[in-house]
N, C-alpha and C positions, 0 to 999 in steps of 0.2 A: 504493499499498500503507499510505504513511504518512497519508493522509487517510481512510482507512478506519478505522484504529486511532484517530485524533483523534475521528473520528466516535463511534465506540464508546465512548471514554473519556468525551467529553461527555455522550453519551446514560445512561451508567452514572451519571455524576454529576447529571444531572438526576432519575433514578428514584431515587436515594438521598435527595434531596433533597424526596421526595414522601411520606414516611412517616408513618401514623397509627401510634401506640403505644398499648397498654393493658397496664397493668401491676397485678397484684393482689396484696396479701397477706392472705389469706383468716384470717376469726376462726376461730380452731381451741381445741379443749380445751374449749368451753362449748355447751350449748344454749341459743340466746337465742329466746325466745317475744314478747318485746316489748321495742319501742324507743322513744325520743322523738327526734323530729327538731327539731334548733333552726334555726328559721327564719332566713336568711340575706338581710335585704333588699339586700344588695350585688348580689343575682343577679336582673338585672332582667327575665330572661325568666320570664313568667307560668307557662309550663305546664312548669317544671322540678320543681319542689316536688310538685306532683300527680303527674307521671311517675315521681319517686323514690320517694314512699309506695307507688302501686301497685306498684311492682316489689317493693319491701320485702314487702310484704303477699302479694304473689305467691309468696313463700316460705314462707309462712305463720307470717309473724311480725305482730305487733300492733303500728301504728305510730301515734304521736300526734304532732302538731306543736306547738310551745311559742315564744313569746316570752320574752327576758330570762332571768332565773334558770331554771335546771334544775329541775323539780319534785323533790320529797324523794323520791318513789315512783319515781323513773326510775334504774335501775341503768346501762342502757345508752343512750348518747348518739350520734346520728349527726349530723355536722357536714359542711356540703358548701359547695363554691365553684364556679361554672361561668362561662365566659365565651363569648361568640359573636361572630362575626366575617361580614362581608358579601363575598360572592365571586359574583356572578350571583344569590344568594339567601342568606339569614341561614345559619349552620350552626353547629353546636358545635364550639370548637376547643379547650376544654379543660374538664376536670369533676374534681374530687377528691371521694372521698367517704370520710370518717374514721369510724370506730366507735370509742368509747372506753367503758371499763369503769370508772365513776368517772373518775380523772383520767388514766386508762393507756389509750394507745393500743393497740388491740388487733387492727385490721384496717385496711386502707385500699386504696382502688383510684384509678387514674388514668386518664383518656382523655384523649389528647394528638394533636389534629391540627393542632398549630401548623405542624409541617413539612409539612403535607398537599398544600401546593401545586396542582399539577394532578392529584392523586389524587381522582377523582370520589367514591370512598366517602364523603368527608368530608361529602358531601350526603345528608338523609335526616332520619325523625324522630329528635327526642332521644332518646325512650323505647326506641328501637330501639338507640342507641350505649349507654345505660346498663344496659340489662338483663342482657346478658352479665356484665358487671362484677359487678352485684348477685347475680347467681347462683354466681359464684365466690366473691363476698368472703363470704356466709353459707353458701354450700355446700349 
């Protein structure tokens, strides 16, 4: 009986360590029709920025990309960061997408698979991972 309980506790602990979380604080109270995405050269996966832009535009929002200073005619800025890890294949381990109205943070979304461990849902296309975040972020 004690061995059974010990195995159940160990299995529960292992499964608890295989968590992928998604948290979103949606943009509220404004209707956004266009955003400027600040290119992040520290994100080394080429496909992330195009996927982010496609998903934003799928929400009916015009998205442009810029380097350096934010264009003067850009009210809403999107900033992002993303990391990948290798575990039999490359997979997105962490992404944060932030929306600013001028200097003010008005919404953000986080995908976090750093505790994904043996969770096989961590694998798959990046766009599939960030798509639901963008939908919730811009509603």
